[in-house]
PDB file with SEQRES, HELIX, SHEET and CRYST1 records, atoms N, CA, C and O in Angstrom:
SEQRES   1 A   85  MET LYS LYS GLN GLY MET ARG ARG GLN LEU LEU GLY THR          
SEQRES   2 A   85  ILE VAL SER ASN LYS MET ASP LYS THR VAL VAL VAL MET          
SEQRES   3 A   85  VAL GLU ARG MET VAL LYS HIS LYS PHE TYR HIS LYS TYR          
SEQRES   4 A   85  VAL ARG ARG ARG SER LYS PHE SER SER HIS ASP GLU ASN          
SEQRES   5 A   85  ASN ALA CYS GLN ILE GLY ASP LYS VAL LEU ILE THR GLU          
SEQRES   6 A   85  SER ARG PRO LEU SER ARG SER LYS ARG TRP ARG VAL SER          
SEQRES   7 A   85  LYS ILE VAL GLN LYS ALA ILE                                  
SHEET    1 AA1 6 GLN A   9  SER A  16  0                                        
SHEET    2 AA1 6 THR A  22  LYS A  32 -1                                        
SHEET    3 AA1 6 TYR A  39  HIS A  49 -1                                        
SHEET    4 AA1 6 TRP A  75  GLN A  82  1                                        
SHEET    5 AA1 6 LYS A  60  GLU A  65 -1                                        
SHEET    6 AA1 6 GLN A   9  SER A  16 -1                                        
CRYST1    1.000    1.000    1.000  90.00  90.00  90.00 P 1           1          
ATOM      1  N   MET A   1      61.209 -29.830  19.813  1.00  0.00           N  
ATOM      2  CA  MET A   1      61.217 -28.917  18.694  1.00  0.00           C  
ATOM      3  C   MET A   1      59.911 -28.120  18.700  1.00  0.00           C  
ATOM      4  O   MET A   1      58.827 -28.680  18.865  1.00  0.00           O  
ATOM      5  N   LYS A   2      60.038 -26.790  18.516  1.00  0.00           N  
ATOM      6  CA  LYS A   2      58.892 -25.906  18.574  1.00  0.00           C  
ATOM      7  C   LYS A   2      58.341 -25.659  17.166  1.00  0.00           C  
ATOM      8  O   LYS A   2      59.092 -25.355  16.240  1.00  0.00           O  
ATOM      9  N   LYS A   3      57.006 -25.795  17.018  1.00  0.00           N  
ATOM     10  CA  LYS A   3      56.395 -25.558  15.714  1.00  0.00           C  
ATOM     11  C   LYS A   3      56.079 -24.077  15.569  1.00  0.00           C  
ATOM     12  O   LYS A   3      55.598 -23.434  16.502  1.00  0.00           O  
ATOM     13  N   GLN A   4      56.358 -23.547  14.384  1.00  0.00           N  
ATOM     14  CA  GLN A   4      56.065 -22.148  14.108  1.00  0.00           C  
ATOM     15  C   GLN A   4      54.669 -22.040  13.522  1.00  0.00           C  
ATOM     16  O   GLN A   4      54.325 -22.774  12.596  1.00  0.00           O  
ATOM     17  N   GLY A   5      53.855 -21.124  14.060  1.00  0.00           N  
ATOM     18  CA  GLY A   5      52.496 -20.963  13.586  1.00  0.00           C  
ATOM     19  C   GLY A   5      52.439 -20.183  12.286  1.00  0.00           C  
ATOM     20  O   GLY A   5      53.447 -19.659  11.812  1.00  0.00           O  
ATOM     21  N   MET A   6      51.250 -20.114  11.722  1.00  0.00           N  
ATOM     22  CA  MET A   6      51.046 -19.347  10.495  1.00  0.00           C  
ATOM     23  C   MET A   6      51.110 -17.860  10.820  1.00  0.00           C  
ATOM     24  O   MET A   6      50.537 -17.404  11.810  1.00  0.00           O  
ATOM     25  N   ARG A   7      51.805 -17.121   9.986  1.00  0.00           N  
ATOM     26  CA  ARG A   7      51.893 -15.676  10.176  1.00  0.00           C  
ATOM     27  C   ARG A   7      50.706 -15.004   9.495  1.00  0.00           C  
ATOM     28  O   ARG A   7      50.239 -15.444   8.445  1.00  0.00           O  
ATOM     29  N   ARG A   8      50.228 -13.924  10.118  1.00  0.00           N  
ATOM     30  CA  ARG A   8      49.090 -13.217   9.549  1.00  0.00           C  
ATOM     31  C   ARG A   8      49.473 -12.571   8.224  1.00  0.00           C  
ATOM     32  O   ARG A   8      50.600 -12.107   8.052  1.00  0.00           O  
ATOM     33  N   GLN A   9      48.525 -12.547   7.291  1.00  0.00           N  
ATOM     34  CA  GLN A   9      48.714 -11.872   6.021  1.00  0.00           C  
ATOM     35  C   GLN A   9      47.530 -10.951   5.788  1.00  0.00           C  
ATOM     36  O   GLN A   9      46.385 -11.319   6.052  1.00  0.00           O  
ATOM     37  N   LEU A  10      47.812  -9.738   5.286  1.00  0.00           N  
ATOM     38  CA  LEU A  10      46.772  -8.761   5.021  1.00  0.00           C  
ATOM     39  C   LEU A  10      46.945  -8.202   3.620  1.00  0.00           C  
ATOM     40  O   LEU A  10      48.058  -8.137   3.099  1.00  0.00           O  
ATOM     41  N   LEU A  11      45.832  -7.796   3.013  1.00  0.00           N  
ATOM     42  CA  LEU A  11      45.837  -7.208   1.682  1.00  0.00           C  
ATOM     43  C   LEU A  11      45.523  -5.725   1.820  1.00  0.00           C  
ATOM     44  O   LEU A  11      44.540  -5.358   2.463  1.00  0.00           O  
ATOM     45  N   GLY A  12      46.347  -4.872   1.223  1.00  0.00           N  
ATOM     46  CA  GLY A  12      46.131  -3.441   1.366  1.00  0.00           C  
ATOM     47  C   GLY A  12      46.687  -2.649   0.199  1.00  0.00           C  
ATOM     48  O   GLY A  12      47.227  -3.208  -0.755  1.00  0.00           O  
ATOM     49  N   THR A  13      46.544  -1.328   0.296  1.00  0.00           N  
ATOM     50  CA  THR A  13      46.975  -0.397  -0.742  1.00  0.00           C  
ATOM     51  C   THR A  13      48.072   0.497  -0.194  1.00  0.00           C  
ATOM     52  O   THR A  13      48.002   0.933   0.955  1.00  0.00           O  
ATOM     53  N   ILE A  14      49.079   0.772  -1.000  1.00  0.00           N  
ATOM     54  CA  ILE A  14      50.185   1.615  -0.563  1.00  0.00           C  
ATOM     55  C   ILE A  14      49.765   3.079  -0.643  1.00  0.00           C  
ATOM     56  O   ILE A  14      49.289   3.542  -1.680  1.00  0.00           O  
ATOM     57  N   VAL A  15      49.946   3.805   0.465  1.00  0.00           N  
ATOM     58  CA  VAL A  15      49.585   5.213   0.510  1.00  0.00           C  
ATOM     59  C   VAL A  15      50.813   6.115   0.598  1.00  0.00           C  
ATOM     60  O   VAL A  15      50.704   7.318   0.360  1.00  0.00           O  
ATOM     61  N   SER A  16      51.985   5.560   0.937  1.00  0.00           N  
ATOM     62  CA  SER A  16      53.207   6.360   0.995  1.00  0.00           C  
ATOM     63  C   SER A  16      54.412   5.470   0.742  1.00  0.00           C  
ATOM     64  O   SER A  16      54.486   4.342   1.229  1.00  0.00           O  
ATOM     65  N   ASN A  17      55.374   6.009  -0.044  1.00  0.00           N  
ATOM     66  CA  ASN A  17      56.630   5.298  -0.276  1.00  0.00           C  
ATOM     67  C   ASN A  17      57.815   6.254  -0.202  1.00  0.00           C  
ATOM     68  O   ASN A  17      58.828   6.043  -0.869  1.00  0.00           O  
ATOM     69  N   LYS A  18      57.694   7.292   0.599  1.00  0.00           N  
ATOM     70  CA  LYS A  18      58.719   8.333   0.679  1.00  0.00           C  
ATOM     71  C   LYS A  18      59.974   7.889   1.430  1.00  0.00           C  
ATOM     72  O   LYS A  18      61.043   8.473   1.249  1.00  0.00           O  
ATOM     73  N   MET A  19      59.852   6.862   2.271  1.00  0.00           N  
ATOM     74  CA  MET A  19      60.995   6.406   3.060  1.00  0.00           C  
ATOM     75  C   MET A  19      61.806   5.379   2.283  1.00  0.00           C  
ATOM     76  O   MET A  19      61.315   4.783   1.325  1.00  0.00           O  
ATOM     77  N   ASP A  20      63.048   5.177   2.702  1.00  0.00           N  
ATOM     78  CA  ASP A  20      63.913   4.195   2.055  1.00  0.00           C  
ATOM     79  C   ASP A  20      63.594   2.808   2.598  1.00  0.00           C  
ATOM     80  O   ASP A  20      63.655   2.577   3.806  1.00  0.00           O  
ATOM     81  N   LYS A  21      63.252   1.883   1.695  1.00  0.00           N  
ATOM     82  CA  LYS A  21      62.929   0.486   2.022  1.00  0.00           C  
ATOM     83  C   LYS A  21      61.716   0.330   2.936  1.00  0.00           C  
ATOM     84  O   LYS A  21      61.554  -0.709   3.577  1.00  0.00           O  
ATOM     85  N   THR A  22      60.866   1.351   3.001  1.00  0.00           N  
ATOM     86  CA  THR A  22      59.667   1.301   3.840  1.00  0.00           C  
ATOM     87  C   THR A  22      58.492   1.883   3.070  1.00  0.00           C  
ATOM     88  O   THR A  22      58.623   2.909   2.402  1.00  0.00           O  
ATOM     89  N   VAL A  23      57.348   1.224   3.165  1.00  0.00           N  
ATOM     90  CA  VAL A  23      56.107   1.743   2.588  1.00  0.00           C  
ATOM     91  C   VAL A  23      55.032   1.715   3.659  1.00  0.00           C  
ATOM     92  O   VAL A  23      55.092   0.918   4.596  1.00  0.00           O  
ATOM     93  N   VAL A  24      54.046   2.592   3.513  1.00  0.00           N  
ATOM     94  CA  VAL A  24      52.899   2.599   4.423  1.00  0.00           C  
ATOM     95  C   VAL A  24      51.727   1.990   3.666  1.00  0.00           C  
ATOM     96  O   VAL A  24      51.351   2.461   2.593  1.00  0.00           O  
ATOM     97  N   VAL A  25      51.155   0.931   4.243  1.00  0.00           N  
ATOM     98  CA  VAL A  25      50.066   0.191   3.609  1.00  0.00           C  
ATOM     99  C   VAL A  25      48.790   0.415   4.401  1.00  0.00           C  
ATOM    100  O   VAL A  25      48.767   0.233   5.618  1.00  0.00           O  
ATOM    101  N   MET A  26      47.711   0.816   3.699  1.00  0.00           N  
ATOM    102  CA  MET A  26      46.418   1.005   4.349  1.00  0.00           C  
ATOM    103  C   MET A  26      45.555  -0.224   4.077  1.00  0.00           C  
ATOM    104  O   MET A  26      45.333  -0.601   2.926  1.00  0.00           O  
ATOM    105  N   VAL A  27      45.073  -0.841   5.158  1.00  0.00           N  
ATOM    106  CA  VAL A  27      44.244  -2.036   5.073  1.00  0.00           C  
ATOM    107  C   VAL A  27      42.829  -1.667   5.502  1.00  0.00           C  
ATOM    108  O   VAL A  27      42.622  -1.094   6.572  1.00  0.00           O  
ATOM    109  N   GLU A  28      41.849  -2.003   4.647  1.00  0.00           N  
ATOM    110  CA  GLU A  28      40.454  -1.723   4.975  1.00  0.00           C  
ATOM    111  C   GLU A  28      39.753  -3.020   5.358  1.00  0.00           C  
ATOM    112  O   GLU A  28      40.015  -4.075   4.781  1.00  0.00           O  
ATOM    113  N   ARG A  29      38.850  -2.925   6.348  1.00  0.00           N  
ATOM    114  CA  ARG A  29      38.052  -4.083   6.740  1.00  0.00           C  
ATOM    115  C   ARG A  29      36.650  -3.598   7.050  1.00  0.00           C  
ATOM    116  O   ARG A  29      36.441  -2.437   7.402  1.00  0.00           O  
ATOM    117  N   MET A  30      35.692  -4.504   6.914  1.00  0.00           N  
ATOM    118  CA  MET A  30      34.298  -4.180   7.182  1.00  0.00           C  
ATOM    119  C   MET A  30      33.904  -4.779   8.533  1.00  0.00           C  
ATOM    120  O   MET A  30      34.116  -5.966   8.782  1.00  0.00           O  
ATOM    121  N   VAL A  31      33.329  -3.943   9.400  1.00  0.00           N  
ATOM    122  CA  VAL A  31      32.939  -4.362  10.741  1.00  0.00           C  
ATOM    123  C   VAL A  31      31.459  -4.055  10.921  1.00  0.00           C  
ATOM    124  O   VAL A  31      30.992  -2.982  10.540  1.00  0.00           O  
ATOM    125  N   LYS A  32      30.730  -4.990  11.495  1.00  0.00           N  
ATOM    126  CA  LYS A  32      29.305  -4.778  11.725  1.00  0.00           C  
ATOM    127  C   LYS A  32      29.114  -3.947  12.992  1.00  0.00           C  
ATOM    128  O   LYS A  32      29.655  -4.283  14.045  1.00  0.00           O  
ATOM    129  N   HIS A  33      28.340  -2.856  12.890  1.00  0.00           N  
ATOM    130  CA  HIS A  33      28.046  -1.982  14.023  1.00  0.00           C  
ATOM    131  C   HIS A  33      27.158  -2.722  15.013  1.00  0.00           C  
ATOM    132  O   HIS A  33      26.195  -3.378  14.615  1.00  0.00           O  
ATOM    133  N   LYS A  34      27.477  -2.619  16.301  1.00  0.00           N  
ATOM    134  CA  LYS A  34      26.748  -3.387  17.308  1.00  0.00           C  
ATOM    135  C   LYS A  34      25.286  -2.987  17.429  1.00  0.00           C  
ATOM    136  O   LYS A  34      24.415  -3.844  17.572  1.00  0.00           O  
ATOM    137  N   PHE A  35      25.016  -1.697  17.372  1.00  0.00           N  
ATOM    138  CA  PHE A  35      23.651  -1.240  17.583  1.00  0.00           C  
ATOM    139  C   PHE A  35      22.863  -1.145  16.275  1.00  0.00           C  
ATOM    140  O   PHE A  35      21.720  -1.596  16.201  1.00  0.00           O  
ATOM    141  N   TYR A  36      23.480  -0.555  15.244  1.00  0.00           N  
ATOM    142  CA  TYR A  36      22.756  -0.304  13.995  1.00  0.00           C  
ATOM    143  C   TYR A  36      22.784  -1.490  13.028  1.00  0.00           C  
ATOM    144  O   TYR A  36      22.056  -1.484  12.035  1.00  0.00           O  
ATOM    145  N   HIS A  37      23.611  -2.505  13.298  1.00  0.00           N  
ATOM    146  CA  HIS A  37      23.712  -3.700  12.456  1.00  0.00           C  
ATOM    147  C   HIS A  37      24.038  -3.352  11.006  1.00  0.00           C  
ATOM    148  O   HIS A  37      23.606  -4.031  10.074  1.00  0.00           O  
ATOM    149  N   LYS A  38      24.806  -2.285  10.839  1.00  0.00           N  
ATOM    150  CA  LYS A  38      25.207  -1.830   9.520  1.00  0.00           C  
ATOM    151  C   LYS A  38      26.714  -2.018   9.412  1.00  0.00           C  
ATOM    152  O   LYS A  38      27.430  -1.845  10.398  1.00  0.00           O  
ATOM    153  N   TYR A  39      27.201  -2.369   8.231  1.00  0.00           N  
ATOM    154  CA  TYR A  39      28.640  -2.576   8.068  1.00  0.00           C  
ATOM    155  C   TYR A  39      29.345  -1.238   7.891  1.00  0.00           C  
ATOM    156  O   TYR A  39      28.944  -0.407   7.076  1.00  0.00           O  
ATOM    157  N   VAL A  40      30.404  -1.051   8.673  1.00  0.00           N  
ATOM    158  CA  VAL A  40      31.174   0.184   8.677  1.00  0.00           C  
ATOM    159  C   VAL A  40      32.593  -0.140   8.214  1.00  0.00           C  
ATOM    160  O   VAL A  40      33.149  -1.176   8.578  1.00  0.00           O  
ATOM    161  N   ARG A  41      33.169   0.743   7.417  1.00  0.00           N  
ATOM    162  CA  ARG A  41      34.517   0.550   6.892  1.00  0.00           C  
ATOM    163  C   ARG A  41      35.542   1.067   7.900  1.00  0.00           C  
ATOM    164  O   ARG A  41      35.484   2.227   8.308  1.00  0.00           O  
ATOM    165  N   ARG A  42      36.477   0.211   8.299  1.00  0.00           N  
ATOM    166  CA  ARG A  42      37.548   0.585   9.226  1.00  0.00           C  
ATOM    167  C   ARG A  42      38.874   0.492   8.489  1.00  0.00           C  
ATOM    168  O   ARG A  42      39.076  -0.405   7.671  1.00  0.00           O  
ATOM    169  N   ARG A  43      39.783   1.428   8.782  1.00  0.00           N  
ATOM    170  CA  ARG A  43      41.076   1.471   8.116  1.00  0.00           C  
ATOM    171  C   ARG A  43      42.200   1.428   9.137  1.00  0.00           C  
ATOM    172  O   ARG A  43      42.090   1.989  10.228  1.00  0.00           O  
ATOM    173  N   SER A  44      43.278   0.755   8.769  1.00  0.00           N  
ATOM    174  CA  SER A  44      44.480   0.718   9.595  1.00  0.00           C  
ATOM    175  C   SER A  44      45.677   0.924   8.689  1.00  0.00           C  
ATOM    176  O   SER A  44      45.680   0.481   7.540  1.00  0.00           O  
ATOM    177  N   LYS A  45      46.700   1.603   9.212  1.00  0.00           N  
ATOM    178  CA  LYS A  45      47.932   1.820   8.449  1.00  0.00           C  
ATOM    179  C   LYS A  45      49.057   1.023   9.086  1.00  0.00           C  
ATOM    180  O   LYS A  45      49.224   1.024  10.306  1.00  0.00           O  
ATOM    181  N   PHE A  46      49.832   0.339   8.240  1.00  0.00           N  
ATOM    182  CA  PHE A  46      50.963  -0.461   8.700  1.00  0.00           C  
ATOM    183  C   PHE A  46      52.215  -0.045   7.947  1.00  0.00           C  
ATOM    184  O   PHE A  46      52.193   0.081   6.722  1.00  0.00           O  
ATOM    185  N   SER A  47      53.312   0.169   8.676  1.00  0.00           N  
ATOM    186  CA  SER A  47      54.607   0.393   8.044  1.00  0.00           C  
ATOM    187  C   SER A  47      55.175  -0.972   7.683  1.00  0.00           C  
ATOM    188  O   SER A  47      55.248  -1.865   8.527  1.00  0.00           O  
ATOM    189  N   SER A  48      55.577  -1.130   6.419  1.00  0.00           N  
ATOM    190  CA  SER A  48      56.029  -2.431   5.931  1.00  0.00           C  
ATOM    191  C   SER A  48      57.386  -2.300   5.265  1.00  0.00           C  
ATOM    192  O   SER A  48      57.714  -1.267   4.681  1.00  0.00           O  
ATOM    193  N   HIS A  49      58.160  -3.356   5.363  1.00  0.00           N  
ATOM    194  CA  HIS A  49      59.501  -3.393   4.791  1.00  0.00           C  
ATOM    195  C   HIS A  49      59.420  -3.766   3.313  1.00  0.00           C  
ATOM    196  O   HIS A  49      58.840  -4.790   2.952  1.00  0.00           O  
ATOM    197  N   ASP A  50      60.010  -2.921   2.460  1.00  0.00           N  
ATOM    198  CA  ASP A  50      60.059  -3.144   1.009  1.00  0.00           C  
ATOM    199  C   ASP A  50      61.531  -3.136   0.608  1.00  0.00           C  
ATOM    200  O   ASP A  50      62.102  -2.077   0.342  1.00  0.00           O  
ATOM    201  N   GLU A  51      62.136  -4.303   0.567  1.00  0.00           N  
ATOM    202  CA  GLU A  51      63.591  -4.436   0.407  1.00  0.00           C  
ATOM    203  C   GLU A  51      64.134  -3.761  -0.847  1.00  0.00           C  
ATOM    204  O   GLU A  51      65.173  -3.103  -0.788  1.00  0.00           O  
ATOM    205  N   ASN A  52      63.454  -3.908  -1.974  1.00  0.00           N  
ATOM    206  CA  ASN A  52      63.982  -3.410  -3.252  1.00  0.00           C  
ATOM    207  C   ASN A  52      63.386  -2.073  -3.690  1.00  0.00           C  
ATOM    208  O   ASN A  52      63.632  -1.633  -4.813  1.00  0.00           O  
ATOM    209  N   ASN A  53      62.619  -1.430  -2.838  1.00  0.00           N  
ATOM    210  CA  ASN A  53      61.920  -0.184  -3.192  1.00  0.00           C  
ATOM    211  C   ASN A  53      61.121  -0.355  -4.486  1.00  0.00           C  
ATOM    212  O   ASN A  53      61.127   0.525  -5.347  1.00  0.00           O  
ATOM    213  N   ALA A  54      60.435  -1.491  -4.616  1.00  0.00           N  
ATOM    214  CA  ALA A  54      59.710  -1.820  -5.845  1.00  0.00           C  
ATOM    215  C   ALA A  54      58.289  -1.285  -5.861  1.00  0.00           C  
ATOM    216  O   ALA A  54      57.683  -1.204  -6.929  1.00  0.00           O  
ATOM    217  N   CYS A  55      57.745  -0.922  -4.726  1.00  0.00           N  
ATOM    218  CA  CYS A  55      56.340  -0.534  -4.633  1.00  0.00           C  
ATOM    219  C   CYS A  55      56.134   0.942  -4.916  1.00  0.00           C  
ATOM    220  O   CYS A  55      56.958   1.784  -4.561  1.00  0.00           O  
ATOM    221  N   GLN A  56      55.008   1.238  -5.568  1.00  0.00           N  
ATOM    222  CA  GLN A  56      54.611   2.612  -5.851  1.00  0.00           C  
ATOM    223  C   GLN A  56      53.270   2.897  -5.178  1.00  0.00           C  
ATOM    224  O   GLN A  56      52.553   1.972  -4.797  1.00  0.00           O  
ATOM    225  N   ILE A  57      52.937   4.171  -5.036  1.00  0.00           N  
ATOM    226  CA  ILE A  57      51.667   4.564  -4.424  1.00  0.00           C  
ATOM    227  C   ILE A  57      50.515   4.038  -5.284  1.00  0.00           C  
ATOM    228  O   ILE A  57      50.512   4.212  -6.503  1.00  0.00           O  
ATOM    229  N   GLY A  58      49.543   3.398  -4.643  1.00  0.00           N  
ATOM    230  CA  GLY A  58      48.379   2.856  -5.335  1.00  0.00           C  
ATOM    231  C   GLY A  58      48.467   1.367  -5.615  1.00  0.00           C  
ATOM    232  O   GLY A  58      47.469   0.755  -5.997  1.00  0.00           O  
ATOM    233  N   ASP A  59      49.640   0.768  -5.433  1.00  0.00           N  
ATOM    234  CA  ASP A  59      49.781  -0.676  -5.648  1.00  0.00           C  
ATOM    235  C   ASP A  59      49.004  -1.442  -4.589  1.00  0.00           C  
ATOM    236  O   ASP A  59      48.933  -1.023  -3.434  1.00  0.00           O  
ATOM    237  N   LYS A  60      48.421  -2.568  -4.989  1.00  0.00           N  
ATOM    238  CA  LYS A  60      47.791  -3.481  -4.030  1.00  0.00           C  
ATOM    239  C   LYS A  60      48.827  -4.530  -3.675  1.00  0.00           C  
ATOM    240  O   LYS A  60      49.395  -5.173  -4.557  1.00  0.00           O  
ATOM    241  N   VAL A  61      49.076  -4.707  -2.372  1.00  0.00           N  
ATOM    242  CA  VAL A  61      50.137  -5.612  -1.931  1.00  0.00           C  
ATOM    243  C   VAL A  61      49.636  -6.550  -0.839  1.00  0.00           C  
ATOM    244  O   VAL A  61      48.662  -6.263  -0.144  1.00  0.00           O  
ATOM    245  N   LEU A  62      50.327  -7.675  -0.709  1.00  0.00           N  
ATOM    246  CA  LEU A  62      50.090  -8.631   0.357  1.00  0.00           C  
ATOM    247  C   LEU A  62      51.223  -8.463   1.351  1.00  0.00           C  
ATOM    248  O   LEU A  62      52.391  -8.608   0.988  1.00  0.00           O  
ATOM    249  N   ILE A  63      50.894  -8.154   2.615  1.00  0.00           N  
ATOM    250  CA  ILE A  63      51.930  -7.987   3.639  1.00  0.00           C  
ATOM    251  C   ILE A  63      51.847  -9.139   4.633  1.00  0.00           C  
ATOM    252  O   ILE A  63      50.767  -9.652   4.926  1.00  0.00           O  
ATOM    253  N   THR A  64      53.005  -9.533   5.143  1.00  0.00           N  
ATOM    254  CA  THR A  64      53.114 -10.660   6.056  1.00  0.00           C  
ATOM    255  C   THR A  64      53.752 -10.200   7.353  1.00  0.00           C  
ATOM    256  O   THR A  64      54.696  -9.411   7.355  1.00  0.00           O  
ATOM    257  N   GLU A  65      53.224 -10.704   8.450  1.00  0.00           N  
ATOM    258  CA  GLU A  65      53.733 -10.386   9.775  1.00  0.00           C  
ATOM    259  C   GLU A  65      55.179 -10.900   9.908  1.00  0.00           C  
ATOM    260  O   GLU A  65      55.511 -11.966   9.392  1.00  0.00           O  
ATOM    261  N   SER A  66      56.029 -10.135  10.602  1.00  0.00           N  
ATOM    262  CA  SER A  66      57.417 -10.571  10.790  1.00  0.00           C  
ATOM    263  C   SER A  66      57.921 -10.103  12.154  1.00  0.00           C  
ATOM    264  O   SER A  66      57.191  -9.484  12.928  1.00  0.00           O  
ATOM    265  N   ARG A  67      59.164 -10.409  12.421  1.00  0.00           N  
ATOM    266  CA  ARG A  67      59.780  -9.938  13.659  1.00  0.00           C  
ATOM    267  C   ARG A  67      59.933  -8.421  13.577  1.00  0.00           C  
ATOM    268  O   ARG A  67      59.902  -7.870  12.476  1.00  0.00           O  
ATOM    269  N   PRO A  68      60.098  -7.729  14.704  1.00  0.00           N  
ATOM    270  CA  PRO A  68      60.296  -6.279  14.642  1.00  0.00           C  
ATOM    271  C   PRO A  68      61.559  -5.917  13.866  1.00  0.00           C  
ATOM    272  O   PRO A  68      62.656  -6.370  14.194  1.00  0.00           O  
ATOM    273  N   LEU A  69      61.389  -5.096  12.836  1.00  0.00           N  
ATOM    274  CA  LEU A  69      62.513  -4.669  12.002  1.00  0.00           C  
ATOM    275  C   LEU A  69      63.002  -3.287  12.407  1.00  0.00           C  
ATOM    276  O   LEU A  69      64.162  -2.949  12.173  1.00  0.00           O  
ATOM    277  N   SER A  70      62.132  -2.485  13.012  1.00  0.00           N  
ATOM    278  CA  SER A  70      62.490  -1.170  13.537  1.00  0.00           C  
ATOM    279  C   SER A  70      61.440  -0.798  14.572  1.00  0.00           C  
ATOM    280  O   SER A  70      60.644  -1.641  14.987  1.00  0.00           O  
ATOM    281  N   ARG A  71      61.435   0.456  14.987  1.00  0.00           N  
ATOM    282  CA  ARG A  71      60.476   0.886  16.001  1.00  0.00           C  
ATOM    283  C   ARG A  71      59.032   0.735  15.525  1.00  0.00           C  
ATOM    284  O   ARG A  71      58.151   0.410  16.321  1.00  0.00           O  
ATOM    285  N   SER A  72      58.785   0.965  14.256  1.00  0.00           N  
ATOM    286  CA  SER A  72      57.404   0.922  13.754  1.00  0.00           C  
ATOM    287  C   SER A  72      57.121  -0.215  12.785  1.00  0.00           C  
ATOM    288  O   SER A  72      55.954  -0.506  12.520  1.00  0.00           O  
ATOM    289  N   LYS A  73      58.152  -0.875  12.244  1.00  0.00           N  
ATOM    290  CA  LYS A  73      57.937  -1.911  11.219  1.00  0.00           C  
ATOM    291  C   LYS A  73      57.868  -3.302  11.825  1.00  0.00           C  
ATOM    292  O   LYS A  73      58.813  -3.764  12.463  1.00  0.00           O  
ATOM    293  N   ARG A  74      56.725  -3.968  11.614  1.00  0.00           N  
ATOM    294  CA  ARG A  74      56.532  -5.361  12.020  1.00  0.00           C  
ATOM    295  C   ARG A  74      55.949  -6.184  10.888  1.00  0.00           C  
ATOM    296  O   ARG A  74      55.496  -7.306  11.113  1.00  0.00           O  
ATOM    297  N   TRP A  75      55.952  -5.645   9.666  1.00  0.00           N  
ATOM    298  CA  TRP A  75      55.374  -6.304   8.497  1.00  0.00           C  
ATOM    299  C   TRP A  75      56.355  -6.221   7.339  1.00  0.00           C  
ATOM    300  O   TRP A  75      57.191  -5.319   7.288  1.00  0.00           O  
ATOM    301  N   ARG A  76      56.248  -7.176   6.399  1.00  0.00           N  
ATOM    302  CA  ARG A  76      57.048  -7.186   5.179  1.00  0.00           C  
ATOM    303  C   ARG A  76      56.111  -7.285   3.979  1.00  0.00           C  
ATOM    304  O   ARG A  76      55.084  -7.962   4.034  1.00  0.00           O  
ATOM    305  N   VAL A  77      56.475  -6.606   2.899  1.00  0.00           N  
ATOM    306  CA  VAL A  77      55.722  -6.759   1.656  1.00  0.00           C  
ATOM    307  C   VAL A  77      56.139  -8.091   1.058  1.00  0.00           C  
ATOM    308  O   VAL A  77      57.301  -8.272   0.693  1.00  0.00           O  
ATOM    309  N   SER A  78      55.200  -9.029   0.955  1.00  0.00           N  
ATOM    310  CA  SER A  78      55.548 -10.354   0.445  1.00  0.00           C  
ATOM    311  C   SER A  78      55.256 -10.474  -1.049  1.00  0.00           C  
ATOM    312  O   SER A  78      55.915 -11.249  -1.742  1.00  0.00           O  
ATOM    313  N   LYS A  79      54.269  -9.713  -1.561  1.00  0.00           N  
ATOM    314  CA  LYS A  79      53.912  -9.860  -2.964  1.00  0.00           C  
ATOM    315  C   LYS A  79      53.159  -8.616  -3.425  1.00  0.00           C  
ATOM    316  O   LYS A  79      52.316  -8.087  -2.700  1.00  0.00           O  
ATOM    317  N   ILE A  80      53.469  -8.149  -4.644  1.00  0.00           N  
ATOM    318  CA  ILE A  80      52.692  -7.087  -5.265  1.00  0.00           C  
ATOM    319  C   ILE A  80      51.588  -7.765  -6.066  1.00  0.00           C  
ATOM    320  O   ILE A  80      51.857  -8.436  -7.062  1.00  0.00           O  
ATOM    321  N   VAL A  81      50.343  -7.586  -5.627  1.00  0.00           N  
ATOM    322  CA  VAL A  81      49.198  -8.257  -6.253  1.00  0.00           C  
ATOM    323  C   VAL A  81      48.803  -7.562  -7.544  1.00  0.00           C  
ATOM    324  O   VAL A  81      48.554  -8.208  -8.562  1.00  0.00           O  
ATOM    325  N   GLN A  82      48.748  -6.209  -7.489  1.00  0.00           N  
ATOM    326  CA  GLN A  82      48.324  -5.439  -8.647  1.00  0.00           C  
ATOM    327  C   GLN A  82      49.069  -4.104  -8.657  1.00  0.00           C  
ATOM    328  O   GLN A  82      49.071  -3.383  -7.659  1.00  0.00           O  
ATOM    329  N   LYS A  83      49.700  -3.779  -9.782  1.00  0.00           N  
ATOM    330  CA  LYS A  83      50.424  -2.515  -9.910  1.00  0.00           C  
ATOM    331  C   LYS A  83      49.426  -1.384 -10.175  1.00  0.00           C  
ATOM    332  O   LYS A  83      48.383  -1.595 -10.795  1.00  0.00           O  
ATOM    333  N   ALA A  84      49.762  -0.179  -9.695  1.00  0.00           N  
ATOM    334  CA  ALA A  84      48.926   0.983  -9.940  1.00  0.00           C  
ATOM    335  C   ALA A  84      49.048   1.411 -11.401  1.00  0.00           C  
ATOM    336  O   ALA A  84      50.099   1.246 -12.020  1.00  0.00           O  
ATOM    337  N   ILE A  85      47.985   1.949 -11.931  1.00  0.00           N  
ATOM    338  CA  ILE A  85      47.985   2.384 -13.343  1.00  0.00           C  
ATOM    339  C   ILE A  85      48.472   3.812 -13.422  1.00  0.00           C  
ATOM    340  O   ILE A  85      48.551   4.378 -14.512  1.00  0.00           O  
TER     341      ILE A  85                                                      
END                                                                             
């Protein structure tokens, strides 16, 4: 029997919800610069599956890694942490 590992989870903000059942989530992380030893903000965008179209632009969400759902979607929205005002 094969054990399934922990799936990655990321916290990000929704920047687009124009597609059906899909949202674009921007995840920010801080990386230390090799030469200047200063922390730099890096951003990545992930297409995520939103089954009920519940997410709005500005919401903070937790996304979880999943099997490929389409050409660009490999993540699912698992929880809405904070709704946009």
